PDB file of N, CA, C, O and CB in Angstrom:
ATOM      1  N   MET A   1       0.838  -1.189   0.000  1.00  0.00           N
ATOM      2  CA  MET A   1       0.000   0.000   0.000  1.00  0.00           C
ATOM      3  C   MET A   1       0.876   1.245   0.000  1.00  0.00           C
ATOM      4  O   MET A   1       1.885   1.325   0.701  1.00  0.00           O
ATOM      5  CB  MET A   1      -0.950   0.003   1.215  1.00  0.00           C
ATOM      6  N   CYS A   2       0.460   2.204  -0.804  1.00  0.00           N
ATOM      7  CA  CYS A   2       1.200   3.450  -0.898  1.00  0.00           C
ATOM      8  C   CYS A   2       0.225   4.616  -0.739  1.00  0.00           C
ATOM      9  O   CYS A   2      -0.929   4.540  -1.160  1.00  0.00           O
ATOM     10  CB  CYS A   2       1.969   3.541  -2.249  1.00  0.00           C
ATOM     11  N   ILE A   3       0.703   5.677  -0.134  1.00  0.00           N
ATOM     12  CA  ILE A   3      -0.091   6.903  -0.005  1.00  0.00           C
ATOM     13  C   ILE A   3       0.552   7.946  -0.905  1.00  0.00           C
ATOM     14  O   ILE A   3       1.740   8.246  -0.792  1.00  0.00           O
ATOM     15  CB  ILE A   3      -0.169   7.402   1.497  1.00  0.00           C
ATOM     16  N   TYR A   4      -0.259   8.488  -1.795  1.00  0.00           N
ATOM     17  CA  TYR A   4       0.191   9.541  -2.693  1.00  0.00           C
ATOM     18  C   TYR A   4      -0.509  10.844  -2.322  1.00  0.00           C
ATOM     19  O   TYR A   4      -1.680  10.844  -1.943  1.00  0.00           O
ATOM     20  CB  TYR A   4      -0.084   9.166  -4.174  1.00  0.00           C
ATOM     21  N   GLY A   5       0.203  11.930  -2.434  1.00  0.00           N
ATOM     22  CA  GLY A   5      -0.386  13.250  -2.282  1.00  0.00           C
ATOM     23  C   GLY A   5      -0.322  13.949  -3.618  1.00  0.00           C
ATOM     24  O   GLY A   5       0.763  14.149  -4.164  1.00  0.00           O
ATOM     25  N   TYR A   6      -1.478  14.328  -4.156  1.00  0.00           N
ATOM     26  CA  TYR A   6      -1.525  15.001  -5.453  1.00  0.00           C
ATOM     27  C   TYR A   6      -1.718  16.493  -5.217  1.00  0.00           C
ATOM     28  O   TYR A   6      -2.704  16.921  -4.618  1.00  0.00           O
ATOM     29  CB  TYR A   6      -2.669  14.424  -6.352  1.00  0.00           C
ATOM     30  N   CYS A   7      -0.752  17.280  -5.701  1.00  0.00           N
ATOM     31  CA  CYS A   7      -0.775  18.735  -5.529  1.00  0.00           C
ATOM     32  C   CYS A   7      -0.716  19.389  -6.902  1.00  0.00           C
ATOM     33  O   CYS A   7       0.169  19.094  -7.705  1.00  0.00           O
ATOM     34  CB  CYS A   7       0.408  19.221  -4.630  1.00  0.00           C
ATOM     35  N   ARG A   8      -1.666  20.276  -7.160  1.00  0.00           N
ATOM     36  CA  ARG A   8      -1.706  20.941  -8.458  1.00  0.00           C
ATOM     37  C   ARG A   8      -1.933  22.430  -8.291  1.00  0.00           C
ATOM     38  O   ARG A   8      -2.747  22.866  -7.477  1.00  0.00           O
ATOM     39  CB  ARG A   8      -2.797  20.337  -9.339  1.00  0.00           C
ATOM     40  N   ILE A   9      -1.203  23.197  -9.072  1.00  0.00           N
ATOM     41  CA  ILE A   9      -1.449  24.628  -9.182  1.00  0.00           C
ATOM     42  C   ILE A   9      -1.653  24.934 -10.657  1.00  0.00           C
ATOM     43  O   ILE A   9      -1.252  24.157 -11.524  1.00  0.00           O
ATOM     44  CB  ILE A   9      -0.267  25.475  -8.572  1.00  0.00           C
ATOM     45  N   SER A  10      -2.280  26.074 -10.937  1.00  0.00           N
ATOM     46  CA  SER A  10      -2.612  26.417 -12.316  1.00  0.00           C
ATOM     47  C   SER A  10      -1.516  27.171 -13.040  1.00  0.00           C
ATOM     48  O   SER A  10      -1.371  27.046 -14.256  1.00  0.00           O
ATOM     49  CB  SER A  10      -3.854  27.224 -12.344  1.00  0.00           C
ATOM     50  N   THR A  11      -0.741  27.955 -12.300  1.00  0.00           N
ATOM     51  CA  THR A  11       0.306  28.755 -12.938  1.00  0.00           C
ATOM     52  C   THR A  11       1.586  28.678 -12.118  1.00  0.00           C
ATOM     53  O   THR A  11       1.552  28.403 -10.918  1.00  0.00           O
ATOM     54  CB  THR A  11      -0.145  30.227 -13.102  1.00  0.00           C
ATOM     55  N   LYS A  12       2.704  28.922 -12.771  1.00  0.00           N
ATOM     56  CA  LYS A  12       3.994  28.889 -12.079  1.00  0.00           C
ATOM     57  C   LYS A  12       4.130  30.013 -11.066  1.00  0.00           C
ATOM     58  O   LYS A  12       5.008  29.962 -10.203  1.00  0.00           O
ATOM     59  CB  LYS A  12       5.126  28.969 -13.081  1.00  0.00           C
ATOM     60  N   ARG A  13       3.278  31.025 -11.155  1.00  0.00           N
ATOM     61  CA  ARG A  13       3.325  32.128 -10.190  1.00  0.00           C
ATOM     62  C   ARG A  13       2.696  31.738  -8.852  1.00  0.00           C
ATOM     63  O   ARG A  13       2.917  32.420  -7.851  1.00  0.00           O
ATOM     64  CB  ARG A  13       2.612  33.356 -10.759  1.00  0.00           C
ATOM     65  N   GLN A  14       1.937  30.683  -8.817  1.00  0.00           N
ATOM     66  CA  GLN A  14       1.311  30.223  -7.581  1.00  0.00           C
ATOM     67  C   GLN A  14       2.301  29.357  -6.805  1.00  0.00           C
ATOM     68  O   GLN A  14       3.288  28.869  -7.356  1.00  0.00           O
ATOM     69  CB  GLN A  14       0.003  29.434  -7.879  1.00  0.00           C
ATOM     70  N   SER A  15       2.018  29.179  -5.522  1.00  0.00           N
ATOM     71  CA  SER A  15       2.870  28.350  -4.678  1.00  0.00           C
ATOM     72  C   SER A  15       2.154  27.040  -4.346  1.00  0.00           C
ATOM     73  O   SER A  15       0.983  27.030  -3.968  1.00  0.00           O
ATOM     74  CB  SER A  15       3.258  29.103  -3.383  1.00  0.00           C
ATOM     75  N   ILE A  16       2.880  25.952  -4.494  1.00  0.00           N
ATOM     76  CA  ILE A  16       2.338  24.629  -4.191  1.00  0.00           C
ATOM     77  C   ILE A  16       2.702  24.195  -2.774  1.00  0.00           C
ATOM     78  O   ILE A  16       2.254  23.151  -2.301  1.00  0.00           O
ATOM     79  CB  ILE A  16       2.849  23.600  -5.204  1.00  0.00           C
ATOM     80  N   ASP A  17       3.520  25.009  -2.102  1.00  0.00           N
ATOM     81  CA  ASP A  17       4.055  24.658  -0.786  1.00  0.00           C
ATOM     82  C   ASP A  17       2.985  24.380   0.258  1.00  0.00           C
ATOM     83  O   ASP A  17       3.138  23.449   1.049  1.00  0.00           O
ATOM     84  CB  ASP A  17       4.938  25.756  -0.297  1.00  0.00           C
ATOM     85  N   ARG A  18       1.912  25.153   0.286  1.00  0.00           N
ATOM     86  CA  ARG A  18       0.853  24.958   1.282  1.00  0.00           C
ATOM     87  C   ARG A  18       0.231  23.576   1.147  1.00  0.00           C
ATOM     88  O   ARG A  18       0.008  22.891   2.145  1.00  0.00           O
ATOM     89  CB  ARG A  18      -0.229  26.038   1.138  1.00  0.00           C
ATOM     90  N   GLN A  19      -0.048  23.169  -0.082  1.00  0.00           N
ATOM     91  CA  GLN A  19      -0.651  21.853  -0.303  1.00  0.00           C
ATOM     92  C   GLN A  19       0.278  20.734   0.173  1.00  0.00           C
ATOM     93  O   GLN A  19      -0.155  19.797   0.843  1.00  0.00           O
ATOM     94  CB  GLN A  19      -0.987  21.663  -1.792  1.00  0.00           C
ATOM     95  N   ILE A  20       1.552  20.846  -0.180  1.00  0.00           N
ATOM     96  CA  ILE A  20       2.526  19.836   0.240  1.00  0.00           C
ATOM     97  C   ILE A  20       2.617  19.792   1.762  1.00  0.00           C
ATOM     98  O   ILE A  20       2.591  18.715   2.357  1.00  0.00           O
ATOM     99  CB  ILE A  20       3.914  20.127  -0.373  1.00  0.00           C
ATOM    100  N   ARG A  21       2.724  20.957   2.389  1.00  0.00           N
ATOM    101  CA  ARG A  21       2.840  21.034   3.853  1.00  0.00           C
ATOM    102  C   ARG A  21       1.616  20.415   4.529  1.00  0.00           C
ATOM    103  O   ARG A  21       1.756  19.680   5.507  1.00  0.00           O
ATOM    104  CB  ARG A  21       3.011  22.502   4.305  1.00  0.00           C
ATOM    105  N   ASN A  22       0.423  20.705   4.017  1.00  0.00           N
ATOM    106  CA  ASN A  22      -0.798  20.167   4.625  1.00  0.00           C
ATOM    107  C   ASN A  22      -0.884  18.649   4.494  1.00  0.00           C
ATOM    108  O   ASN A  22      -1.266  17.964   5.443  1.00  0.00           O
ATOM    109  CB  ASN A  22      -2.024  20.806   3.988  1.00  0.00           C
ATOM    110  N   ILE A  23      -0.539  18.134   3.348  1.00  0.00           N
ATOM    111  CA  ILE A  23      -0.594  16.681   3.151  1.00  0.00           C
ATOM    112  C   ILE A  23       0.478  15.997   3.999  1.00  0.00           C
ATOM    113  O   ILE A  23       0.190  15.022   4.693  1.00  0.00           O
ATOM    114  CB  ILE A  23      -0.409  16.322   1.652  1.00  0.00           C
ATOM    115  N   LYS A  24       1.699  16.499   3.948  1.00  0.00           N
ATOM    116  CA  LYS A  24       2.793  15.895   4.722  1.00  0.00           C
ATOM    117  C   LYS A  24       2.542  16.017   6.229  1.00  0.00           C
ATOM    118  O   LYS A  24       3.020  15.189   7.005  1.00  0.00           O
ATOM    119  CB  LYS A  24       4.135  16.561   4.358  1.00  0.00           C
ATOM    120  N   GLY A  25       1.797  17.043   6.645  1.00  0.00           N
ATOM    121  CA  GLY A  25       1.481  17.202   8.055  1.00  0.00           C
ATOM    122  C   GLY A  25       0.627  16.065   8.596  1.00  0.00           C
ATOM    123  O   GLY A  25       0.727  15.714   9.771  1.00  0.00           O
ATOM    124  N   SER A  26      -0.204  15.495   7.750  1.00  0.00           N
ATOM    125  CA  SER A  26      -1.067  14.378   8.165  1.00  0.00           C
ATOM    126  C   SER A  26      -0.555  13.025   7.682  1.00  0.00           C
ATOM    127  O   SER A  26      -0.814  11.996   8.306  1.00  0.00           O
ATOM    128  CB  SER A  26      -2.476  14.593   7.649  1.00  0.00           C
ATOM    129  N   TYR A  27       0.166  13.033   6.580  1.00  0.00           N
ATOM    130  CA  TYR A  27       0.661  11.793   5.970  1.00  0.00           C
ATOM    131  C   TYR A  27       2.139  11.978   5.639  1.00  0.00           C
ATOM    132  O   TYR A  27       2.498  12.212   4.485  1.00  0.00           O
ATOM    133  CB  TYR A  27      -0.163  11.418   4.681  1.00  0.00           C
ATOM    134  N   ASP A  28       2.982  11.874   6.640  1.00  0.00           N
ATOM    135  CA  ASP A  28       4.398  12.204   6.460  1.00  0.00           C
ATOM    136  C   ASP A  28       5.117  11.295   5.469  1.00  0.00           C
ATOM    137  O   ASP A  28       6.148  11.686   4.921  1.00  0.00           O
ATOM    138  CB  ASP A  28       5.100  12.140   7.783  1.00  0.00           C
ATOM    139  N   LYS A  29       4.601  10.102   5.226  1.00  0.00           N
ATOM    140  CA  LYS A  29       5.236   9.183   4.284  1.00  0.00           C
ATOM    141  C   LYS A  29       4.638   9.264   2.885  1.00  0.00           C
ATOM    142  O   LYS A  29       5.004   8.481   2.009  1.00  0.00           O
ATOM    143  CB  LYS A  29       5.125   7.771   4.796  1.00  0.00           C
ATOM    144  N   ALA A  30       3.731  10.195   2.670  1.00  0.00           N
ATOM    145  CA  ALA A  30       3.087  10.323   1.358  1.00  0.00           C
ATOM    146  C   ALA A  30       4.101  10.668   0.278  1.00  0.00           C
ATOM    147  O   ALA A  30       5.002  11.481   0.486  1.00  0.00           O
ATOM    148  CB  ALA A  30       1.988  11.390   1.402  1.00  0.00           C
ATOM    149  N   VAL A  31       3.939  10.041  -0.868  1.00  0.00           N
ATOM    150  CA  VAL A  31       4.732  10.363  -2.051  1.00  0.00           C
ATOM    151  C   VAL A  31       4.000  11.501  -2.756  1.00  0.00           C
ATOM    152  O   VAL A  31       2.868  11.333  -3.210  1.00  0.00           O
ATOM    153  CB  VAL A  31       4.927   9.101  -3.004  1.00  0.00           C
ATOM    154  N   ILE A  32       4.648  12.652  -2.846  1.00  0.00           N
ATOM    155  CA  ILE A  32       3.999  13.839  -3.390  1.00  0.00           C
ATOM    156  C   ILE A  32       4.180  13.899  -4.909  1.00  0.00           C
ATOM    157  O   ILE A  32       5.293  13.803  -5.427  1.00  0.00           O
ATOM    158  CB  ILE A  32       4.564  15.112  -2.729  1.00  0.00           C
ATOM    159  N   ILE A  33       3.056  14.060  -5.601  1.00  0.00           N
ATOM    160  CA  ILE A  33       3.037  14.254  -7.045  1.00  0.00           C
ATOM    161  C   ILE A  33       2.646  15.705  -7.286  1.00  0.00           C
ATOM    162  O   ILE A  33       1.588  16.148  -6.839  1.00  0.00           O
ATOM    163  CB  ILE A  33       2.044  13.254  -7.762  1.00  0.00           C
ATOM    164  N   GLN A  34       3.492  16.441  -7.990  1.00  0.00           N
ATOM    165  CA  GLN A  34       3.246  17.867  -8.222  1.00  0.00           C
ATOM    166  C   GLN A  34       2.928  18.110  -9.691  1.00  0.00           C
ATOM    167  O   GLN A  34       3.495  17.479 -10.583  1.00  0.00           O
ATOM    168  CB  GLN A  34       4.466  18.714  -7.788  1.00  0.00           C
ATOM    169  N   GLU A  35       2.008  19.042  -9.917  1.00  0.00           N
ATOM    170  CA  GLU A  35       1.643  19.372 -11.283  1.00  0.00           C
ATOM    171  C   GLU A  35       1.312  20.853 -11.381  1.00  0.00           C
ATOM    172  O   GLU A  35       0.623  21.414 -10.529  1.00  0.00           O
ATOM    173  CB  GLU A  35       0.454  18.517 -11.754  1.00  0.00           C
ATOM    174  N   VAL A  36       1.820  21.474 -12.444  1.00  0.00           N
ATOM    175  CA  VAL A  36       1.459  22.846 -12.781  1.00  0.00           C
ATOM    176  C   VAL A  36       0.691  22.741 -14.087  1.00  0.00           C
ATOM    177  O   VAL A  36       1.277  22.597 -15.160  1.00  0.00           O
ATOM    178  CB  VAL A  36       2.733  23.807 -12.903  1.00  0.00           C
ATOM    179  N   TYR A  37      -0.634  22.816 -13.978  1.00  0.00           N
ATOM    180  CA  TYR A  37      -1.480  22.604 -15.146  1.00  0.00           C
ATOM    181  C   TYR A  37      -2.828  23.240 -14.884  1.00  0.00           C
ATOM    182  O   TYR A  37      -3.303  23.240 -13.748  1.00  0.00           O
ATOM    183  CB  TYR A  37      -1.633  21.093 -15.471  1.00  0.00           C
ATOM    184  N   THR A  38      -3.438  23.770 -15.894  1.00  0.00           N
ATOM    185  CA  THR A  38      -4.715  24.455 -15.757  1.00  0.00           C
ATOM    186  C   THR A  38      -5.788  23.563 -15.144  1.00  0.00           C
ATOM    187  O   THR A  38      -5.820  22.354 -15.374  1.00  0.00           O
ATOM    188  CB  THR A  38      -5.176  24.955 -17.102  1.00  0.00           C
ATOM    189  N   GLY A  39      -6.647  24.174 -14.374  1.00  0.00           N
ATOM    190  CA  GLY A  39      -7.758  23.441 -13.778  1.00  0.00           C
ATOM    191  C   GLY A  39      -8.942  23.303 -14.719  1.00  0.00           C
ATOM    192  O   GLY A  39      -9.926  22.646 -14.381  1.00  0.00           O
ATOM    193  N   THR A  40      -8.860  23.911 -15.891  1.00  0.00           N
ATOM    194  CA  THR A  40      -9.980  23.847 -16.833  1.00  0.00           C
ATOM    195  C   THR A  40      -9.949  22.608 -17.713  1.00  0.00           C
ATOM    196  O   THR A  40     -10.903  22.343 -18.446  1.00  0.00           O
ATOM    197  CB  THR A  40      -9.985  25.071 -17.702  1.00  0.00           C
ATOM    198  N   LYS A  41      -8.860  21.846 -17.648  1.00  0.00           N
ATOM    199  CA  LYS A  41      -8.732  20.632 -18.450  1.00  0.00           C
ATOM    200  C   LYS A  41      -8.642  19.421 -17.529  1.00  0.00           C
ATOM    201  O   LYS A  41      -7.991  19.472 -16.485  1.00  0.00           O
ATOM    202  CB  LYS A  41      -7.489  20.707 -19.377  1.00  0.00           C
ATOM    203  N   GLN A  42      -9.288  18.353 -17.914  1.00  0.00           N
ATOM    204  CA  GLN A  42      -9.226  17.136 -17.105  1.00  0.00           C
ATOM    205  C   GLN A  42      -8.092  16.215 -17.530  1.00  0.00           C
ATOM    206  O   GLN A  42      -7.719  15.315 -16.778  1.00  0.00           O
ATOM    207  CB  GLN A  42     -10.539  16.391 -17.185  1.00  0.00           C
ATOM    208  N   ASP A  43      -7.543  16.420 -18.706  1.00  0.00           N
ATOM    209  CA  ASP A  43      -6.446  15.598 -19.190  1.00  0.00           C
ATOM    210  C   ASP A  43      -5.130  16.176 -18.678  1.00  0.00           C
ATOM    211  O   ASP A  43      -4.456  16.931 -19.380  1.00  0.00           O
ATOM    212  CB  ASP A  43      -6.452  15.517 -20.741  1.00  0.00           C
ATOM    213  N   ARG A  44      -4.772  15.813 -17.443  1.00  0.00           N
ATOM    214  CA  ARG A  44      -3.571  16.333 -16.785  1.00  0.00           C
ATOM    215  C   ARG A  44      -2.500  15.250 -16.773  1.00  0.00           C
ATOM    216  O   ARG A  44      -2.727  14.161 -16.246  1.00  0.00           O
ATOM    217  CB  ARG A  44      -3.886  16.811 -15.334  1.00  0.00           C
ATOM    218  N   PRO A  45      -1.323  15.541 -17.355  1.00  0.00           N
ATOM    219  CA  PRO A  45      -0.290  14.508 -17.530  1.00  0.00           C
ATOM    220  C   PRO A  45       0.140  13.795 -16.240  1.00  0.00           C
ATOM    221  O   PRO A  45       0.178  12.565 -16.206  1.00  0.00           O
ATOM    222  CB  PRO A  45       0.913  15.125 -18.157  1.00  0.00           C
ATOM    223  N   GLU A  46       0.463  14.546 -15.183  1.00  0.00           N
ATOM    224  CA  GLU A  46       0.938  13.900 -13.944  1.00  0.00           C
ATOM    225  C   GLU A  46      -0.188  13.129 -13.251  1.00  0.00           C
ATOM    226  O   GLU A  46       0.048  12.064 -12.679  1.00  0.00           O
ATOM    227  CB  GLU A  46       1.520  14.955 -12.979  1.00  0.00           C
ATOM    228  N   TRP A  47      -1.403  13.663 -13.301  1.00  0.00           N
ATOM    229  CA  TRP A  47      -2.549  12.960 -12.733  1.00  0.00           C
ATOM    230  C   TRP A  47      -2.769  11.643 -13.474  1.00  0.00           C
ATOM    231  O   TRP A  47      -3.010  10.610 -12.848  1.00  0.00           O
ATOM    232  CB  TRP A  47      -3.822  13.840 -12.798  1.00  0.00           C
ATOM    233  N   ASN A  48      -2.687  11.675 -14.806  1.00  0.00           N
ATOM    234  CA  ASN A  48      -2.880  10.462 -15.599  1.00  0.00           C
ATOM    235  C   ASN A  48      -1.842   9.403 -15.262  1.00  0.00           C
ATOM    236  O   ASN A  48      -2.173   8.221 -15.170  1.00  0.00           O
ATOM    237  CB  ASN A  48      -2.822  10.787 -17.085  1.00  0.00           C
ATOM    238  N   LYS A  49      -0.587   9.810 -15.076  1.00  0.00           N
ATOM    239  CA  LYS A  49       0.470   8.867 -14.680  1.00  0.00           C
ATOM    240  C   LYS A  49       0.164   8.252 -13.319  1.00  0.00           C
ATOM    241  O   LYS A  49       0.295   7.043 -13.128  1.00  0.00           O
ATOM    242  CB  LYS A  49       1.843   9.571 -14.643  1.00  0.00           C
ATOM    243  N   LEU A  50      -0.247   9.103 -12.371  1.00  0.00           N
ATOM    244  CA  LEU A  50      -0.562   8.611 -11.028  1.00  0.00           C
ATOM    245  C   LEU A  50      -1.745   7.655 -11.065  1.00  0.00           C
ATOM    246  O   LEU A  50      -1.711   6.602 -10.429  1.00  0.00           O
ATOM    247  CB  LEU A  50      -0.859   9.781 -10.081  1.00  0.00           C
ATOM    248  N   TYR A  51      -2.775   8.007 -11.791  1.00  0.00           N
ATOM    249  CA  TYR A  51      -3.977   7.180 -11.891  1.00  0.00           C
ATOM    250  C   TYR A  51      -3.634   5.787 -12.424  1.00  0.00           C
ATOM    251  O   TYR A  51      -4.172   4.787 -11.947  1.00  0.00           O
ATOM    252  CB  TYR A  51      -5.021   7.857 -12.802  1.00  0.00           C
ATOM    253  N   LYS A  52      -2.746   5.725 -13.404  1.00  0.00           N
ATOM    254  CA  LYS A  52      -2.337   4.431 -13.972  1.00  0.00           C
ATOM    255  C   LYS A  52      -1.436   3.646 -13.014  1.00  0.00           C
ATOM    256  O   LYS A  52      -1.449   2.415 -13.007  1.00  0.00           O
ATOM    257  CB  LYS A  52      -1.609   4.646 -15.304  1.00  0.00           C
ATOM    258  N   LYS A  53      -0.660   4.367 -12.211  1.00  0.00           N
ATOM    259  CA  LYS A  53       0.298   3.753 -11.282  1.00  0.00           C
ATOM    260  C   LYS A  53      -0.371   3.200 -10.020  1.00  0.00           C
ATOM    261  O   LYS A  53       0.066   2.186  -9.476  1.00  0.00           O
ATOM    262  CB  LYS A  53       1.357   4.770 -10.889  1.00  0.00           C
ATOM    263  N   ALA A  54      -1.427   3.867  -9.560  1.00  0.00           N
ATOM    264  CA  ALA A  54      -2.083   3.484  -8.302  1.00  0.00           C
ATOM    265  C   ALA A  54      -2.707   2.095  -8.420  1.00  0.00           C
ATOM    266  O   ALA A  54      -3.288   1.729  -9.443  1.00  0.00           O
ATOM    267  CB  ALA A  54      -3.164   4.521  -7.915  1.00  0.00           C
ATOM    268  N   LYS A  55      -2.565   1.345  -7.343  1.00  0.00           N
ATOM    269  CA  LYS A  55      -3.098  -0.015  -7.290  1.00  0.00           C
ATOM    270  C   LYS A  55      -4.179  -0.096  -6.208  1.00  0.00           C
ATOM    271  O   LYS A  55      -4.308   0.802  -5.376  1.00  0.00           O
ATOM    272  CB  LYS A  55      -1.962  -1.046  -7.012  1.00  0.00           C
ATOM    273  N   ALA A  56      -4.933  -1.160  -6.233  1.00  0.00           N
ATOM    274  CA  ALA A  56      -5.945  -1.398  -5.206  1.00  0.00           C
ATOM    275  C   ALA A  56      -5.275  -1.345  -3.841  1.00  0.00           C
ATOM    276  O   ALA A  56      -4.242  -1.980  -3.631  1.00  0.00           O
ATOM    277  CB  ALA A  56      -6.661  -2.769  -5.422  1.00  0.00           C
ATOM    278  N   GLY A  57      -5.848  -0.600  -2.927  1.00  0.00           N
ATOM    279  CA  GLY A  57      -5.294  -0.457  -1.582  1.00  0.00           C
ATOM    280  C   GLY A  57      -4.474   0.805  -1.405  1.00  0.00           C
ATOM    281  O   GLY A  57      -4.228   1.226  -0.275  1.00  0.00           O
ATOM    282  N   ASP A  58      -4.039   1.426  -2.514  1.00  0.00           N
ATOM    283  CA  ASP A  58      -3.326   2.698  -2.424  1.00  0.00           C
ATOM    284  C   ASP A  58      -4.313   3.818  -2.088  1.00  0.00           C
ATOM    285  O   ASP A  58      -5.518   3.685  -2.303  1.00  0.00           O
ATOM    286  CB  ASP A  58      -2.579   3.006  -3.752  1.00  0.00           C
ATOM    287  N   THR A  59      -3.787   4.909  -1.562  1.00  0.00           N
ATOM    288  CA  THR A  59      -4.608   6.061  -1.202  1.00  0.00           C
ATOM    289  C   THR A  59      -4.049   7.296  -1.895  1.00  0.00           C
ATOM    290  O   THR A  59      -2.835   7.500  -1.930  1.00  0.00           O
ATOM    291  CB  THR A  59      -4.651   6.261   0.344  1.00  0.00           C
ATOM    292  N   ILE A  60      -4.935   8.117  -2.444  1.00  0.00           N
ATOM    293  CA  ILE A  60      -4.543   9.384  -3.053  1.00  0.00           C
ATOM    294  C   ILE A  60      -5.177  10.512  -2.224  1.00  0.00           C
ATOM    295  O   ILE A  60      -6.396  10.572  -2.063  1.00  0.00           O
ATOM    296  CB  ILE A  60      -4.991   9.459  -4.571  1.00  0.00           C
ATOM    297  N   ILE A  61      -4.330  11.391  -1.709  1.00  0.00           N
ATOM    298  CA  ILE A  61      -4.778  12.492  -0.850  1.00  0.00           C
ATOM    299  C   ILE A  61      -4.693  13.795  -1.631  1.00  0.00           C
ATOM    300  O   ILE A  61      -3.717  14.041  -2.340  1.00  0.00           O
ATOM    301  CB  ILE A  61      -3.924  12.575   0.456  1.00  0.00           C
ATOM    302  N   PHE A  62      -5.725  14.629  -1.497  1.00  0.00           N
ATOM    303  CA  PHE A  62      -5.757  15.974  -2.043  1.00  0.00           C
ATOM    304  C   PHE A  62      -5.843  16.937  -0.881  1.00  0.00           C
ATOM    305  O   PHE A  62      -6.525  16.652   0.104  1.00  0.00           O
ATOM    306  CB  PHE A  62      -6.948  16.169  -3.031  1.00  0.00           C
ATOM    307  N   ASP A  63      -5.170  18.066  -0.970  1.00  0.00           N
ATOM    308  CA  ASP A  63      -5.300  19.080   0.069  1.00  0.00           C
ATOM    309  C   ASP A  63      -6.671  19.742  -0.001  1.00  0.00           C
ATOM    310  O   ASP A  63      -7.322  19.962   1.020  1.00  0.00           O
ATOM    311  CB  ASP A  63      -4.192  20.132  -0.064  1.00  0.00           C
ATOM    312  N   SER A  64      -7.093  20.050  -1.209  1.00  0.00           N
ATOM    313  CA  SER A  64      -8.416  20.651  -1.408  1.00  0.00           C
ATOM    314  C   SER A  64      -8.848  20.409  -2.831  1.00  0.00           C
ATOM    315  O   SER A  64      -8.026  20.173  -3.716  1.00  0.00           O
ATOM    316  CB  SER A  64      -8.407  22.170  -1.091  1.00  0.00           C
ATOM    317  N   VAL A  65     -10.147  20.469  -3.043  1.00  0.00           N
ATOM    318  CA  VAL A  65     -10.713  20.310  -4.385  1.00  0.00           C
ATOM    319  C   VAL A  65     -11.443  21.606  -4.685  1.00  0.00           C
ATOM    320  O   VAL A  65     -12.333  22.032  -3.948  1.00  0.00           O
ATOM    321  CB  VAL A  65     -11.680  19.047  -4.489  1.00  0.00           C
ATOM    322  N   SER A  66     -11.046  22.213  -5.777  1.00  0.00           N
ATOM    323  CA  SER A  66     -11.731  23.451  -6.165  1.00  0.00           C
ATOM    324  C   SER A  66     -11.929  23.499  -7.664  1.00  0.00           C
ATOM    325  O   SER A  66     -12.489  24.465  -8.182  1.00  0.00           O
ATOM    326  CB  SER A  66     -10.943  24.682  -5.699  1.00  0.00           C
TER     327      SER A  66
END
């Protein structure tokens, strides 16, 4: 079993640090996946890789959904 933390921001001017800090604060062993990609598209490269990699029993944590 693996715990993944998925963190996404829309632009390089934004900071992803808060999301990482919040996830690591509760799940210190989480493997963090970072992505800088628009929220208007569902075809996100890093998310697609993670989705294919995750197995039954793995957990994917999001800091927030917006």
